[in-house]
N, C-alpha and C positions, 0 to 999 in steps of 0.2 A: 693521192697527194697527202702529205703530212700536215697536221695541224696541232697547234698549242692552244688550249682553251681554258685559260685561267678565269676564275670568277672571284669577285670581291663584294662584300656587303658591309655597310656601316650605317649608323644612325646620324640624323642631323636635328638640329633644334627646330621646333615649329616656328619660332619667330625670326627665322633666317631670311625671310623675304621669298623671292622666286628662285628656287634652286636651278630650274631649267635655264634661266637667263645666264646664271653663273656658269653652269656646265657648258652652254653653247660657247661662251667666250673662252673658257679653258680649252675646249676641243679645237676651236678655230686657231687659237694661239699655238697649239701643239700640232698643227698641220692636218687636222681632220677635215674631211668634207662631210657636211651635215645632211642627213635625210630625216626630216622631222618624223617622229613616231606618232602614234595615235595616243591620245590621252596624256598621261604623265610620263612619257618616255622619249628617248632620242635614239637614233641610229646614226652611226658615223663610220667612215672609211678613211684609211690612210695607207700610203705606200703603193707599190706596184706589184702585180702578181708574180713577176719574174725576179724580184729582188732577192728572194730567198736563195737563189742560185749563186749570187755574187756578193752580197753585202753581209758584213758582220755588225752592221748598225741596226739594232732591233726596231728603231723608229722608222726604218725604211721598208720593213717587211709589210706585205699586204695584210692589213688588220681590219676586221669588221668588229665594231664595238656597239653593243646594245646596252642602254642605260634605262632602267626603270626606277621611277621615283614614286613611292607610296607613302604618303603622309610624312613620317619621319625616318623613312628607310630608303637607302639608295643601293641598287644592285648594279654591278658592272659585269658584263659578260663579253669576254674577248674571244675571237676566233682568228688566230694568226696562221697564215700559210708559212709552213716551215719546210717545205719540200727542198731537199738538197742541204738542209742544215743539220748540224748536231748541236742542239742547245745545251749550253753549260748552265750551272746554277747561277753564274754571274749574268748570263743572257736572260734567264728567266726573271731575275731580280728587276729588270727594267720595268716590267708591267706592275710589279709590287711597288716600285718607286712612283710610277704614274698614278696608280690607284691612291697611294698615300697623298700625292699632290692634289688629286681631285678632292679627297676628303678634307684636306687642309684648306682648299679654296672655298669649300662650302662651310667650314667652321670659322675661318678668319676673315677679316676684312682687308687683309694684306694683298700684295701683288700676286697675280697668277704667275705660275712658273712654266716656262718653256723648257722641257726636258731634252729636246733634240740636240742642242749644242753639247751638253755633257755626254750624251750617248754617242755622238759622233766622235768626240774626243776618246772615249773608252774604245770604240770600235777601231779607231786608227791605231791605238796602242796595241790592241790584240792582233791586228793585221801586221804590224811591224814585228811583233814577237814571233809570229808564225813564219814570216819571211826570214828573219834572222835564224831561226831554227832550221829552216830549209837550206839556207846558204851554208851553215855549219855542217849539216848532214851531208850535203853534196861534196864539201871539201874533204870530209873524213872518208867518204867512199872513194873519192878520187885518190887520196893519198894511200888508202889500203890497196887499191888496184895497182898503183905504181910500185908499192913495197912488195906485194906478192909477185908482181911481174919480175922485179929485180931478183928476188929470192929464187924463183923458178928458173930464171936465166942462169944464175950462179950454180944451181943444182943440175943444170942441163935438162930440165924438164921441157923447156920450150925450145 
């Protein structure tokens, strides 16, 4: 099975309160199921194991996330099942955006961001582009077969 395993680290201010409580809220908002870790960490899961075979939405892929908080440092370690996928740079950027949103949530007192609607919109656009390319390719192949058939008929090859 294929996996994508990005990691991210950043620092947080000591006076930020309880970072684990903020992280839990962020993860739940973004569709993760939480497994409490030991000590200063969290483990979370999102998605379904078979989603990598049919989804272009990176937030639907089966993801295991481990978060370790150590004083003023946060480490995010993802393990994403990508069997059947060809990840593009644009696909990989989803986890970069998610890590940036986690960092923002820990630094700001603003609203927590749910990245799934934006990712679903991006995935729908990608799927539409692939479908359109496939339709055009099928049309071109069909037209070429007809044209070559007509030429072969005129030349008496068929």
